[in-house]
KOLLOLUM-480380 format. One record per atom (N, C-alpha, C, O): residue number from 1; residue in three letters; atom name; x, y, z. Coordinates in nm, 2 decimals. Each point is the difference from the previous one (the first is absolute). Last residue first. Layout:
BEGIN
+-----+---------+-------+--------+--------+--------+
! num ! residuo ! atomo !   east !  north !     up !
+-----+---------+-------+--------+--------+--------+
! NUM !     ALA !    CA !      X !      Y !      Z !
...
+-----+---------+-------+--------+--------+--------+
end
This chain:
BEGIN
+-----+---------+-------+--------+--------+--------+
! num ! residuo ! atomo !   east !  north !     up !
+-----+---------+-------+--------+--------+--------+
! 106 !     CYS !     N !  24.29 !  10.03 !   8.61 !
! 106 !     CYS !    CA !  -0.05 !  -0.11 !  -0.09 !
! 106 !     CYS !     C !   0.10 !  -0.03 !  -0.12 !
! 106 !     CYS !     O !  -0.02 !  -0.08 !  -0.08 !
! 105 !     ARG !     N !   0.06 !   0.41 !   0.46 !
! 105 !     ARG !    CA !   0.04 !  -0.14 !   0.03 !
! 105 !     ARG !     C !  -0.04 !  -0.10 !  -0.11 !
! 105 !     ARG !     O !   0.04 !  -0.11 !   0.00 !
! 104 !     THR !     N !   0.12 !   0.67 !   0.03 !
! 104 !     THR !    CA !  -0.12 !  -0.09 !  -0.02 !
! 104 !     THR !     C !   0.05 !  -0.16 !   0.03 !
! 104 !     THR !     O !   0.12 !  -0.04 !  -0.02 !
! 103 !     ASN !     N !   0.18 !   0.41 !   0.01 !
! 103 !     ASN !    CA !  -0.11 !   0.04 !   0.11 !
! 103 !     ASN !     C !  -0.11 !  -0.06 !  -0.01 !
! 103 !     ASN !     O !  -0.09 !   0.02 !   0.07 !
! 102 !     GLU !     N !   0.47 !  -0.04 !  -0.38 !
! 102 !     GLU !    CA !   0.06 !  -0.04 !   0.13 !
! 102 !     GLU !     C !  -0.08 !  -0.01 !   0.11 !
! 102 !     GLU !     O !   0.03 !  -0.06 !   0.10 !
! 101 !     ALA !     N !  -0.17 !   0.23 !  -0.54 !
! 101 !     ALA !    CA !   0.03 !  -0.16 !   0.00 !
! 101 !     ALA !     C !   0.04 !  -0.05 !   0.14 !
! 101 !     ALA !     O !  -0.04 !  -0.11 !   0.05 !
! 100 !     LEU !     N !   0.02 !   0.58 !  -0.14 !
! 100 !     LEU !    CA !  -0.14 !  -0.06 !   0.02 !
! 100 !     LEU !     C !   0.00 !  -0.14 !   0.00 !
! 100 !     LEU !     O !  -0.09 !  -0.06 !   0.06 !
!  99 !     TRP !     N !   0.50 !   0.29 !  -0.13 !
!  99 !     TRP !    CA !  -0.05 !   0.02 !   0.14 !
!  99 !     TRP !     C !  -0.14 !  -0.06 !   0.04 !
!  99 !     TRP !     O !  -0.03 !  -0.05 !   0.10 !
!  98 !     THR !     N !   0.20 !   0.05 !  -0.56 !
!  98 !     THR !    CA !   0.08 !  -0.08 !   0.10 !
!  98 !     THR !     C !  -0.02 !  -0.02 !   0.13 !
!  98 !     THR !     O !   0.01 !  -0.10 !   0.07 !
!  97 !     LEU !     N !  -0.21 !   0.42 !  -0.38 !
!  97 !     LEU !    CA !  -0.05 !  -0.13 !  -0.01 !
!  97 !     LEU !     C !   0.07 !  -0.10 !   0.09 !
!  97 !     LEU !     O !  -0.06 !  -0.09 !   0.06 !
!  96 !     TYR !     N !   0.21 !   0.52 !  -0.06 !
!  96 !     TYR !    CA !  -0.12 !   0.00 !   0.07 !
!  96 !     TYR !     C !  -0.05 !  -0.14 !  -0.02 !
!  96 !     TYR !     O !  -0.04 !  -0.07 !   0.10 !
!  95 !     PRO !     N !   0.45 !   0.17 !  -0.32 !
!  95 !     PRO !    CA !   0.02 !  -0.01 !   0.17 !
!  95 !     PRO !     C !  -0.14 !  -0.02 !   0.07 !
!  95 !     PRO !     O !  -0.01 !  -0.06 !   0.10 !
!  94 !     ASN !     N !  -0.01 !   0.11 !  -0.59 !
!  94 !     ASN !    CA !   0.05 !  -0.13 !   0.04 !
!  94 !     ASN !     C !   0.00 !   0.00 !   0.14 !
!  94 !     ASN !     O !  -0.07 !  -0.08 !   0.07 !
!  93 !     PHE !     N !  -0.29 !   0.38 !  -0.30 !
!  93 !     PHE !    CA !   0.16 !   0.01 !   0.03 !
!  93 !     PHE !     C !   0.05 !  -0.11 !   0.08 !
!  93 !     PHE !     O !  -0.04 !  -0.02 !   0.11 !
!  92 !     GLY !     N !  -0.37 !  -0.06 !  -0.47 !
!  92 !     GLY !    CA !   0.05 !   0.06 !   0.14 !
!  92 !     GLY !     C !   0.12 !   0.03 !   0.00 !
!  92 !     GLY !     O !   0.09 !  -0.05 !  -0.08 !
!  91 !     LYS !     N !  -0.52 !  -0.15 !  -0.30 !
!  91 !     LYS !    CA !   0.13 !   0.05 !   0.04 !
!  91 !     LYS !     C !   0.02 !   0.04 !   0.12 !
!  91 !     LYS !     O !  -0.11 !   0.04 !   0.05 !
!  90 !     THR !     N !  -0.28 !  -0.22 !  -0.19 !
!  90 !     THR !    CA !   0.05 !  -0.02 !  -0.11 !
!  90 !     THR !     C !   0.15 !   0.03 !   0.02 !
!  90 !     THR !     O !   0.08 !  -0.07 !  -0.06 !
!  89 !     PHE !     N !  -0.47 !  -0.09 !   0.42 !
!  89 !     PHE !    CA !   0.08 !   0.09 !  -0.04 !
!  89 !     PHE !     C !   0.07 !  -0.02 !  -0.12 !
!  89 !     PHE !     O !   0.03 !  -0.12 !  -0.02 !
!  88 !     PRO !     N !  -0.53 !  -0.04 !   0.16 !
!  88 !     PRO !    CA !   0.14 !  -0.03 !   0.00 !
!  88 !     PRO !     C !   0.08 !   0.12 !  -0.03 !
!  88 !     PRO !     O !  -0.04 !   0.10 !  -0.06 !
!  87 !     ILE !     N !  -0.45 !  -0.15 !   0.32 !
!  87 !     ILE !    CA !   0.07 !   0.09 !  -0.13 !
!  87 !     ILE !     C !   0.14 !  -0.05 !   0.03 !
!  87 !     ILE !     O !   0.06 !   0.02 !   0.10 !
!  86 !     GLN !     N !  -0.54 !  -0.21 !   0.12 !
!  86 !     GLN !    CA !   0.15 !  -0.02 !  -0.01 !
!  86 !     GLN !     C !   0.03 !   0.08 !  -0.13 !
!  86 !     GLN !     O !  -0.06 !  -0.01 !  -0.10 !
!  85 !     VAL !     N !  -0.39 !   0.02 !   0.47 !
!  85 !     VAL !    CA !   0.07 !  -0.04 !  -0.13 !
!  85 !     VAL !     C !   0.15 !   0.03 !  -0.01 !
!  85 !     VAL !     O !   0.06 !   0.06 !   0.09 !
!  84 !     VAL !     N !  -0.55 !  -0.08 !   0.23 !
!  84 !     VAL !    CA !   0.14 !  -0.06 !   0.01 !
!  84 !     VAL !     C !   0.04 !  -0.02 !  -0.14 !
!  84 !     VAL !     O !  -0.03 !  -0.10 !  -0.06 !
!  83 !     GLN !     N !  -0.40 !   0.32 !   0.36 !
!  83 !     GLN !    CA !   0.07 !   0.03 !  -0.14 !
!  83 !     GLN !     C !   0.13 !  -0.05 !   0.04 !
!  83 !     GLN !     O !   0.07 !   0.05 !   0.08 !
!  82 !     PRO !     N !  -0.51 !  -0.26 !   0.17 !
!  82 !     PRO !    CA !   0.11 !   0.10 !   0.01 !
!  82 !     PRO !     C !   0.07 !   0.02 !  -0.15 !
!  82 !     PRO !     O !  -0.01 !  -0.09 !  -0.09 !
!  81 !     VAL !     N !  -0.47 !  -0.10 !   0.30 !
!  81 !     VAL !    CA !   0.09 !  -0.02 !  -0.13 !
!  81 !     VAL !     C !   0.11 !   0.13 !   0.01 !
!  81 !     VAL !     O !  -0.03 !   0.11 !  -0.04 !
!  80 !     ASP !     N !  -0.21 !  -0.16 !   0.43 !
!  80 !     ASP !    CA !  -0.06 !  -0.14 !  -0.06 !
!  80 !     ASP !     C !   0.07 !  -0.03 !  -0.14 !
!  80 !     ASP !     O !   0.03 !  -0.12 !  -0.03 !
!  79 !     TYR !     N !   0.18 !   0.44 !   0.44 !
!  79 !     TYR !    CA !  -0.07 !   0.01 !  -0.10 !
!  79 !     TYR !     C !  -0.05 !  -0.15 !  -0.05 !
!  79 !     TYR !     O !   0.07 !  -0.09 !   0.02 !
!  78 !     SER !     N !   0.26 !   0.19 !   0.33 !
!  78 !     SER !    CA !  -0.15 !   0.04 !   0.04 !
!  78 !     SER !     C !  -0.09 !  -0.01 !  -0.10 !
!  78 !     SER !     O !  -0.12 !  -0.02 !   0.03 !
!  77 !     HIS !     N !   0.62 !  -0.26 !   0.00 !
!  77 !     HIS !    CA !  -0.07 !   0.13 !  -0.06 !
!  77 !     HIS !     C !  -0.12 !   0.00 !   0.05 !
!  77 !     HIS !     O !  -0.05 !  -0.11 !   0.02 !
!  76 !     LEU !     N !   0.39 !  -0.25 !   0.05 !
!  76 !     LEU !    CA !  -0.02 !   0.12 !   0.09 !
!  76 !     LEU !     C !  -0.10 !   0.10 !  -0.04 !
!  76 !     LEU !     O !  -0.06 !   0.06 !   0.09 !
!  75 !     ASP !     N !   0.14 !  -0.44 !  -0.37 !
!  75 !     ASP !    CA !  -0.03 !  -0.05 !   0.12 !
!  75 !     ASP !     C !  -0.02 !   0.10 !   0.12 !
!  75 !     ASP !     O !  -0.08 !  -0.02 !   0.09 !
!  74 !     VAL !     N !   0.23 !   0.13 !  -0.54 !
!  74 !     VAL !    CA !  -0.14 !  -0.02 !  -0.01 !
!  74 !     VAL !     C !  -0.05 !  -0.04 !   0.16 !
!  74 !     VAL !     O !  -0.10 !   0.04 !   0.05 !
!  73 !     ILE !     N !   0.56 !   0.06 !  -0.11 !
!  73 !     ILE !    CA !  -0.07 !   0.11 !  -0.02 !
!  73 !     ILE !     C !  -0.16 !  -0.04 !   0.03 !
!  73 !     ILE !     O !  -0.08 !   0.05 !   0.08 !
!  72 !     THR !     N !   0.40 !  -0.40 !  -0.12 !
!  72 !     THR !    CA !  -0.01 !   0.07 !   0.13 !
!  72 !     THR !     C !  -0.08 !   0.11 !   0.01 !
!  72 !     THR !     O !  -0.07 !   0.02 !   0.10 !
!  71 !     GLN !     N !   0.10 !  -0.23 !  -0.52 !
!  71 !     GLN !    CA !  -0.08 !  -0.08 !   0.10 !
!  71 !     GLN !     C !   0.01 !   0.05 !   0.13 !
!  71 !     GLN !     O !  -0.10 !   0.00 !   0.07 !
!  70 !     GLU !     N !   0.36 !   0.19 !  -0.41 !
!  70 !     GLU !    CA !  -0.13 !   0.01 !  -0.01 !
!  70 !     GLU !     C !  -0.09 !  -0.05 !   0.09 !
!  70 !     GLU !     O !  -0.10 !   0.06 !   0.04 !
!  69 !     LEU !     N !   0.57 !  -0.14 !   0.00 !
!  69 !     LEU !    CA !  -0.03 !   0.16 !   0.02 !
!  69 !     LEU !     C !  -0.16 !   0.01 !  -0.03 !
!  69 !     LEU !     O !  -0.07 !   0.06 !   0.09 !
!  68 !     GLN !     N !   0.25 !  -0.49 !  -0.22 !
!  68 !     GLN !    CA !  -0.01 !   0.02 !   0.14 !
!  68 !     GLN !     C !  -0.04 !   0.14 !   0.06 !
!  68 !     GLN !     O !  -0.09 !   0.01 !   0.08 !
!  67 !     ALA !     N !   0.15 !  -0.05 !  -0.55 !
!  67 !     ALA !    CA !  -0.10 !  -0.08 !   0.05 !
!  67 !     ALA !     C !  -0.01 !   0.00 !   0.14 !
!  67 !     ALA !     O !  -0.10 !   0.04 !   0.05 !
!  66 !     TYR !     N !   0.46 !   0.19 !  -0.25 !
!  66 !     TYR !    CA !  -0.12 !   0.05 !  -0.03 !
!  66 !     TYR !     C !  -0.11 !  -0.08 !   0.06 !
!  66 !     TYR !     O !  -0.08 !   0.07 !   0.08 !
!  65 !     CYS !     N !   0.58 !  -0.10 !  -0.09 !
!  65 !     CYS !    CA !  -0.07 !   0.00 !   0.13 !
!  65 !     CYS !     C !  -0.14 !   0.04 !  -0.01 !
!  65 !     CYS !     O !  -0.06 !   0.02 !   0.11 !
!  64 !     SER !     N !   0.38 !  -0.07 !  -0.46 !
!  64 !     SER !    CA !  -0.01 !  -0.13 !   0.06 !
!  64 !     SER !     C !  -0.07 !   0.02 !   0.14 !
!  64 !     SER !     O !  -0.03 !  -0.10 !   0.07 !
!  63 !     GLU !     N !   0.12 !   0.48 !  -0.33 !
!  63 !     GLU !    CA !  -0.11 !  -0.07 !  -0.06 !
!  63 !     GLU !     C !  -0.02 !  -0.14 !   0.05 !
!  63 !     GLU !     O !  -0.11 !  -0.05 !   0.00 !
!  62 !     LYS !     N !   0.34 !   0.46 !   0.30 !
!  62 !     LYS !    CA !   0.04 !  -0.08 !  -0.12 !
!  62 !     LYS !     C !  -0.14 !  -0.09 !  -0.04 !
!  62 !     LYS !     O !  -0.09 !  -0.04 !   0.08 !
!  61 !     THR !     N !   0.07 !   0.56 !   0.16 !
!  61 !     THR !    CA !   0.05 !  -0.15 !   0.03 !
!  61 !     THR !     C !   0.04 !  -0.07 !  -0.14 !
!  61 !     THR !     O !  -0.01 !   0.06 !  -0.11 !
!  60 !     LYS !     N !  -0.25 !   0.41 !   0.36 !
!  60 !     LYS !    CA !   0.14 !  -0.02 !  -0.08 !
!  60 !     LYS !     C !   0.04 !  -0.14 !   0.03 !
!  60 !     LYS !     O !   0.04 !  -0.03 !   0.11 !
!  59 !     ILE !     N !  -0.51 !   0.34 !  -0.05 !
!  59 !     ILE !    CA !   0.08 !  -0.11 !   0.06 !
!  59 !     ILE !     C !   0.11 !  -0.05 !  -0.10 !
!  59 !     ILE !     O !  -0.03 !  -0.05 !  -0.11 !
!  58 !     ILE !     N !  -0.35 !   0.45 !   0.24 !
!  58 !     ILE !    CA !   0.09 !  -0.01 !  -0.13 !
!  58 !     ILE !     C !   0.10 !  -0.12 !   0.08 !
!  58 !     ILE !     O !   0.08 !   0.03 !   0.10 !
!  57 !     MET !     N !  -0.59 !   0.17 !   0.03 !
!  57 !     MET !    CA !   0.13 !  -0.06 !   0.05 !
!  57 !     MET !     C !   0.06 !  -0.06 !  -0.11 !
!  57 !     MET !     O !  -0.05 !  -0.09 !  -0.06 !
!  56 !     LEU !     N !  -0.36 !   0.47 !   0.21 !
!  56 !     LEU !    CA !   0.07 !  -0.10 !  -0.12 !
!  56 !     LEU !     C !   0.13 !  -0.05 !   0.04 !
!  56 !     LEU !     O !   0.08 !   0.08 !   0.05 !
!  55 !     ILE !     N !  -0.56 !   0.10 !   0.19 !
!  55 !     ILE !    CA !   0.15 !   0.00 !   0.02 !
!  55 !     ILE !     C !   0.05 !  -0.10 !  -0.09 !
!  55 !     ILE !     O !  -0.02 !  -0.12 !   0.00 !
!  54 !     GLU !     N !  -0.45 !   0.44 !  -0.01 !
!  54 !     GLU !    CA !   0.05 !  -0.13 !   0.03 !
!  54 !     GLU !     C !   0.16 !   0.03 !   0.01 !
!  54 !     GLU !     O !   0.05 !   0.11 !  -0.02 !
!  53 !     SER !     N !  -0.59 !   0.13 !   0.00 !
!  53 !     SER !    CA !   0.14 !   0.02 !   0.02 !
!  53 !     SER !     C !   0.06 !  -0.14 !   0.02 !
!  53 !     SER !     O !  -0.05 !  -0.09 !   0.07 !
!  52 !     ASP !     N !  -0.37 !   0.12 !  -0.39 !
!  52 !     ASP !    CA !   0.05 !  -0.01 !   0.14 !
!  52 !     ASP !     C !   0.12 !   0.05 !   0.01 !
!  52 !     ASP !     O !   0.07 !   0.01 !  -0.10 !
!  51 !     SER !     N !  -0.55 !  -0.08 !  -0.23 !
!  51 !     SER !    CA !   0.13 !   0.09 !   0.03 !
!  51 !     SER !     C !   0.05 !  -0.02 !   0.13 !
!  51 !     SER !     O !  -0.08 !   0.00 !   0.10 !
!  50 !     CYS !     N !  -0.30 !  -0.26 !  -0.49 !
!  50 !     CYS !    CA !   0.04 !   0.04 !   0.14 !
!  50 !     CYS !     C !   0.13 !   0.08 !  -0.02 !
!  50 !     CYS !     O !   0.06 !   0.00 !  -0.11 !
!  49 !     VAL !     N !  -0.51 !  -0.22 !  -0.18 !
!  49 !     VAL !    CA !   0.11 !   0.07 !  -0.01 !
!  49 !     VAL !     C !   0.04 !   0.05 !   0.15 !
!  49 !     VAL !     O !  -0.08 !   0.05 !   0.08 !
!  48 !     LYS !     N !  -0.20 !  -0.50 !  -0.20 !
!  48 !     LYS !    CA !   0.00 !   0.14 !   0.05 !
!  48 !     LYS !     C !   0.13 !   0.08 !  -0.03 !
!  48 !     LYS !     O !   0.11 !  -0.06 !   0.02 !
!  47 !     GLY !     N !  -0.24 !  -0.42 !  -0.09 !
!  47 !     GLY !    CA !  -0.07 !   0.08 !  -0.09 !
!  47 !     GLY !     C !  -0.01 !   0.15 !   0.04 !
!  47 !     GLY !     O !  -0.06 !   0.08 !  -0.06 !
!  46 !     GLN !     N !   0.37 !  -0.42 !   0.29 !
!  46 !     GLN !    CA !  -0.16 !  -0.03 !   0.00 !
!  46 !     GLN !     C !  -0.09 !   0.09 !  -0.08 !
!  46 !     GLN !     O !  -0.11 !   0.02 !   0.06 !
!  45 !     TRP !     N !   0.54 !   0.22 !  -0.05 !
!  45 !     TRP !    CA !  -0.02 !  -0.13 !   0.08 !
!  45 !     TRP !     C !  -0.13 !  -0.04 !   0.01 !
!  45 !     TRP !     O !  -0.08 !   0.08 !   0.03 !
!  44 !     VAL !     N !   0.45 !   0.27 !  -0.31 !
!  44 !     VAL !    CA !  -0.15 !  -0.06 !   0.00 !
!  44 !     VAL !     C !   0.00 !  -0.12 !   0.07 !
!  44 !     VAL !     O !   0.06 !  -0.10 !  -0.05 !
!  43 !     TYR !     N !   0.28 !   0.55 !   0.09 !
!  43 !     TYR !    CA !  -0.01 !  -0.11 !  -0.06 !
!  43 !     TYR !     C !  -0.15 !  -0.04 !   0.01 !
!  43 !     TYR !     O !  -0.09 !   0.08 !   0.05 !
!  42 !     HIS !     N !   0.52 !   0.26 !   0.10 !
!  42 !     HIS !    CA !  -0.14 !   0.03 !  -0.06 !
!  42 !     HIS !     C !  -0.02 !  -0.15 !  -0.07 !
!  42 !     HIS !     O !   0.08 !  -0.04 !  -0.07 !
!  41 !     SER !     N !   0.28 !   0.27 !   0.48 !
!  41 !     SER !    CA !  -0.04 !  -0.10 !  -0.09 !
!  41 !     SER !     C !  -0.14 !   0.02 !  -0.05 !
!  41 !     SER !     O !  -0.09 !   0.04 !   0.07 !
!  40 !     GLN !     N !   0.52 !   0.25 !   0.14 !
!  40 !     GLN !    CA !  -0.14 !  -0.03 !  -0.02 !
!  40 !     GLN !     C !  -0.01 !  -0.09 !  -0.10 !
!  40 !     GLN !     O !   0.06 !   0.01 !  -0.11 !
!  39 !     ILE !     N !   0.38 !   0.03 !   0.45 !
!  39 !     ILE !    CA !  -0.08 !   0.01 !  -0.11 !
!  39 !     ILE !     C !  -0.13 !   0.00 !   0.01 !
!  39 !     ILE !     O !  -0.05 !  -0.06 !   0.09 !
!  38 !     PRO !     N !   0.57 !   0.07 !   0.20 !
!  38 !     PRO !    CA !  -0.15 !   0.00 !   0.00 !
!  38 !     PRO !     C !  -0.05 !   0.03 !  -0.12 !
!  38 !     PRO !     O !   0.05 !   0.10 !  -0.06 !
!  37 !     MET !     N !   0.39 !  -0.38 !   0.16 !
!  37 !     MET !    CA !  -0.03 !   0.13 !  -0.02 !
!  37 !     MET !     C !  -0.17 !  -0.01 !  -0.01 !
!  37 !     MET !     O !  -0.07 !  -0.09 !  -0.04 !
!  36 !     THR !     N !   0.57 !  -0.24 !   0.16 !
!  36 !     THR !    CA !  -0.16 !   0.02 !  -0.01 !
!  36 !     THR !     C !  -0.04 !   0.14 !  -0.03 !
!  36 !     THR !     O !   0.08 !   0.09 !   0.03 !
!  35 !     GLN !     N !   0.34 !  -0.52 !  -0.09 !
!  35 !     GLN !    CA !  -0.01 !   0.16 !   0.02 !
!  35 !     GLN !     C !  -0.18 !   0.01 !  -0.01 !
!  35 !     GLN !     O !  -0.07 !  -0.06 !  -0.07 !
!  34 !     ILE !     N !   0.46 !  -0.36 !   0.18 !
!  34 !     ILE !    CA !  -0.13 !   0.04 !  -0.05 !
!  34 !     ILE !     C !  -0.02 !   0.15 !   0.01 !
!  34 !     ILE !     O !   0.06 !   0.06 !   0.09 !
!  33 !     CYS !     N !   0.35 !  -0.45 !  -0.14 !
!  33 !     CYS !    CA !  -0.04 !   0.12 !   0.01 !
!  33 !     CYS !     C !  -0.14 !   0.03 !  -0.01 !
!  33 !     CYS !     O !  -0.05 !  -0.04 !  -0.11 !
!  32 !     ALA !     N !   0.26 !  -0.38 !   0.07 !
!  32 !     ALA !    CA !   0.12 !   0.05 !   0.05 !
!  32 !     ALA !     C !  -0.04 !   0.14 !   0.04 !
!  32 !     ALA !     O !   0.06 !   0.05 !   0.09 !
!  31 !     ALA !     N !  -0.36 !  -0.52 !  -0.12 !
!  31 !     ALA !    CA !   0.03 !   0.11 !  -0.06 !
!  31 !     ALA !     C !   0.13 !   0.07 !   0.07 !
!  31 !     ALA !     O !   0.04 !  -0.04 !   0.10 !
!  30 !     LEU !     N !  -0.20 !  -0.37 !   0.04 !
!  30 !     LEU !    CA !  -0.08 !  -0.01 !  -0.12 !
!  30 !     LEU !     C !   0.01 !   0.13 !  -0.09 !
!  30 !     LEU !     O !  -0.04 !   0.00 !  -0.11 !
!  29 !     GLY !     N !   0.19 !  -0.18 !   0.59 !
!  29 !     GLY !    CA !   0.10 !   0.03 !  -0.11 !
!  29 !     GLY !     C !  -0.06 !   0.00 !  -0.14 !
!  29 !     GLY !     O !   0.07 !  -0.03 !  -0.09 !
!  28 !     LEU !     N !  -0.29 !  -0.01 !   0.53 !
!  28 !     LEU !    CA !   0.02 !  -0.11 !  -0.08 !
!  28 !     LEU !     C !   0.09 !   0.01 !  -0.10 !
!  28 !     LEU !     O !   0.02 !  -0.10 !  -0.07 !
!  27 !     HIS !     N !  -0.13 !   0.48 !   0.34 !
!  27 !     HIS !    CA !   0.05 !  -0.11 !   0.08 !
!  27 !     HIS !     C !   0.03 !  -0.13 !  -0.06 !
!  27 !     HIS !     O !   0.10 !  -0.07 !   0.04 !
!  26 !     LEU !     N !  -0.29 !   0.44 !  -0.27 !
!  26 !     LEU !    CA !   0.14 !   0.03 !   0.02 !
!  26 !     LEU !     C !   0.06 !  -0.13 !   0.10 !
!  26 !     LEU !     O !   0.12 !  -0.05 !  -0.02 !
!  25 !     VAL !     N !  -0.58 !   0.04 !  -0.07 !
!  25 !     VAL !    CA !   0.07 !  -0.03 !  -0.14 !
!  25 !     VAL !     C !   0.16 !   0.03 !   0.03 !
!  25 !     VAL !     O !   0.09 !  -0.08 !  -0.04 !
!  24 !     LYS !     N !  -0.40 !   0.18 !   0.42 !
!  24 !     LYS !    CA !   0.01 !  -0.15 !  -0.07 !
!  24 !     LYS !     C !   0.09 !  -0.04 !  -0.12 !
!  24 !     LYS !     O !   0.06 !  -0.11 !   0.00 !
!  23 !     ALA !     N !  -0.14 !   0.56 !   0.16 !
!  23 !     ALA !    CA !   0.06 !  -0.06 !   0.10 !
!  23 !     ALA !     C !   0.03 !  -0.14 !  -0.05 !
!  23 !     ALA !     O !   0.12 !  -0.05 !  -0.01 !
!  22 !     ILE !     N !  -0.40 !   0.31 !  -0.27 !
!  22 !     ILE !    CA !   0.15 !   0.04 !   0.00 !
!  22 !     ILE !     C !   0.08 !  -0.09 !   0.10 !
!  22 !     ILE !     O !   0.10 !  -0.06 !  -0.04 !
!  21 !     ILE !     N !  -0.57 !   0.01 !   0.07 !
!  21 !     ILE !    CA !   0.04 !  -0.03 !  -0.12 !
!  21 !     ILE !     C !   0.16 !   0.02 !  -0.01 !
!  21 !     ILE !     O !   0.08 !  -0.10 !  -0.01 !
!  20 !     GLU !     N !  -0.29 !   0.31 !   0.36 !
!  20 !     GLU !    CA !   0.00 !  -0.17 !   0.01 !
!  20 !     GLU !     C !   0.05 !  -0.07 !  -0.10 !
!  20 !     GLU !     O !   0.08 !  -0.09 !   0.02 !
!  19 !     ASP !     N !  -0.16 !   0.57 !  -0.04 !
!  19 !     ASP !    CA !   0.12 !  -0.01 !   0.08 !
!  19 !     ASP !     C !   0.01 !  -0.19 !   0.00 !
!  19 !     ASP !     O !   0.10 !  -0.07 !  -0.02 !
!  18 !     CYS !     N !  -0.48 !   0.25 !  -0.21 !
!  18 !     CYS !    CA !   0.13 !   0.01 !  -0.08 !
!  18 !     CYS !     C !   0.12 !  -0.04 !   0.10 !
!  18 !     CYS !     O !   0.09 !  -0.07 !  -0.04 !
!  17 !     ASN !     N !  -0.51 !   0.06 !   0.23 !
!  17 !     ASN !    CA !   0.02 !  -0.12 !  -0.08 !
!  17 !     ASN !     C !   0.13 !   0.03 !  -0.10 !
!  17 !     ASN !     O !   0.07 !  -0.10 !  -0.05 !
!  16 !     PRO !     N !  -0.17 !   0.46 !   0.38 !
!  16 !     PRO !    CA !   0.02 !  -0.13 !   0.07 !
!  16 !     PRO !     C !   0.03 !  -0.12 !  -0.09 !
!  16 !     PRO !     O !   0.09 !  -0.08 !   0.02 !
!  15 !     GLN !     N !  -0.24 !   0.48 !  -0.23 !
!  15 !     GLN !    CA !   0.13 !   0.01 !   0.05 !
!  15 !     GLN !     C !   0.04 !  -0.12 !   0.08 !
!  15 !     GLN !     O !   0.11 !  -0.05 !  -0.02 !
!  14 !     SER !     N !  -0.50 !   0.06 !  -0.36 !
!  14 !     SER !    CA !   0.03 !   0.02 !   0.17 !
!  14 !     SER !     C !   0.14 !  -0.01 !   0.01 !
!  14 !     SER !     O !   0.07 !  -0.10 !  -0.04 !
!  13 !     ASN !     N !  -0.30 !   0.04 !  -0.40 !
!  13 !     ASN !    CA !  -0.06 !   0.13 !   0.05 !
!  13 !     ASN !     C !   0.04 !   0.01 !   0.16 !
!  13 !     ASN !     O !  -0.05 !   0.10 !   0.07 !
!  12 !     THR !     N !   0.34 !  -0.33 !  -0.50 !
!  12 !     THR !    CA !  -0.11 !  -0.03 !   0.11 !
!  12 !     THR !     C !  -0.04 !   0.13 !   0.05 !
!  12 !     THR !     O !   0.06 !   0.11 !  -0.01 !
!  11 !     THR !     N !   0.24 !  -0.37 !  -0.44 !
!  11 !     THR !    CA !  -0.06 !   0.11 !   0.08 !
!  11 !     THR !     C !  -0.09 !  -0.05 !   0.11 !
!  11 !     THR !     O !  -0.06 !  -0.11 !   0.00 !
!  10 !     THR !     N !   0.50 !  -0.05 !  -0.36 !
!  10 !     THR !    CA !  -0.12 !  -0.03 !   0.06 !
!  10 !     THR !     C !  -0.05 !   0.13 !   0.06 !
!  10 !     THR !     O !   0.08 !   0.10 !   0.01 !
!   9 !     LEU !     N !   0.33 !  -0.31 !  -0.37 !
!   9 !     LEU !    CA !  -0.06 !   0.11 !   0.04 !
!   9 !     LEU !     C !  -0.14 !  -0.07 !   0.08 !
!   9 !     LEU !     O !  -0.06 !  -0.10 !  -0.04 !
!   8 !     THR !     N !   0.59 !  -0.04 !  -0.12 !
!   8 !     THR !    CA !  -0.15 !  -0.05 !   0.02 !
!   8 !     THR !     C !  -0.06 !   0.13 !   0.06 !
!   8 !     THR !     O !   0.06 !   0.07 !   0.07 !
!   7 !     ILE !     N !   0.41 !  -0.15 !  -0.36 !
!   7 !     ILE !    CA !  -0.08 !   0.09 !   0.08 !
!   7 !     ILE !     C !  -0.15 !  -0.07 !   0.00 !
!   7 !     ILE !     O !  -0.06 !  -0.04 !  -0.09 !
!   6 !     CYS !     N !   0.56 !  -0.21 !  -0.06 !
!   6 !     CYS !    CA !  -0.12 !   0.05 !  -0.04 !
!   6 !     CYS !     C !  -0.06 !   0.10 !   0.13 !
!   6 !     CYS !     O !   0.06 !  -0.02 !   0.11 !
!   5 !     TYR !     N !   0.37 !  -0.32 !  -0.37 !
!   5 !     TYR !    CA !  -0.03 !   0.11 !   0.10 !
!   5 !     TYR !     C !  -0.14 !   0.03 !  -0.05 !
!   5 !     TYR !     O !  -0.05 !  -0.01 !  -0.11 !
!   4 !     GLN !     N !   0.30 !  -0.27 !  -0.16 !
!   4 !     GLN !    CA !  -0.01 !  -0.07 !   0.13 !
!   4 !     GLN !     C !  -0.04 !   0.09 !   0.10 !
!   4 !     GLN !     O !   0.00 !  -0.04 !   0.12 !
!   3 !     GLY !     N !   0.07 !   0.20 !  -0.55 !
!   3 !     GLY !    CA !  -0.10 !  -0.12 !  -0.03 !
!   3 !     GLY !     C !   0.01 !  -0.07 !   0.13 !
!   3 !     GLY !     O !  -0.10 !  -0.08 !   0.01 !
!   2 !     SER !     N !   0.55 !   0.34 !  -0.14 !
!   2 !     SER !    CA !  -0.15 !   0.03 !  -0.01 !
!   2 !     SER !     C !  -0.07 !  -0.13 !  -0.02 !
!   2 !     SER !     O !   0.04 !  -0.10 !  -0.04 !
!   1 !     MET !     N !   0.44 !   0.12 !   0.11 !
!   1 !     MET !    CA !  -0.09 !  -0.02 !   0.10 !
!   1 !     MET !     C !  -0.13 !   0.04 !  -0.01 !
!   1 !     MET !     O !  -0.08 !  -0.01 !   0.09 !
+-----+---------+-------+--------+--------+--------+
end
């Protein structure tokens, strides 16, 4: 089962934007689970060093959902250039991966 599941990461600085993305992604069946946590981000934007409080979304899904998931996040996101990255699973507990597959539509 390895290679067909992934985590997608994105961040936002707005709880309403986070809630909107989560609701749409789950409604469309593009992920089985989304975890959130507050983080501090430090980055360069338009030549300036910036630091912001953000919300990290850890989205558990299948690789076959990634393209539609990415487009959904970009369409709803408040940032001009949101972080949207995919991290493939190399291994996982088989009953969990089965649950993940059963709860995604892609």
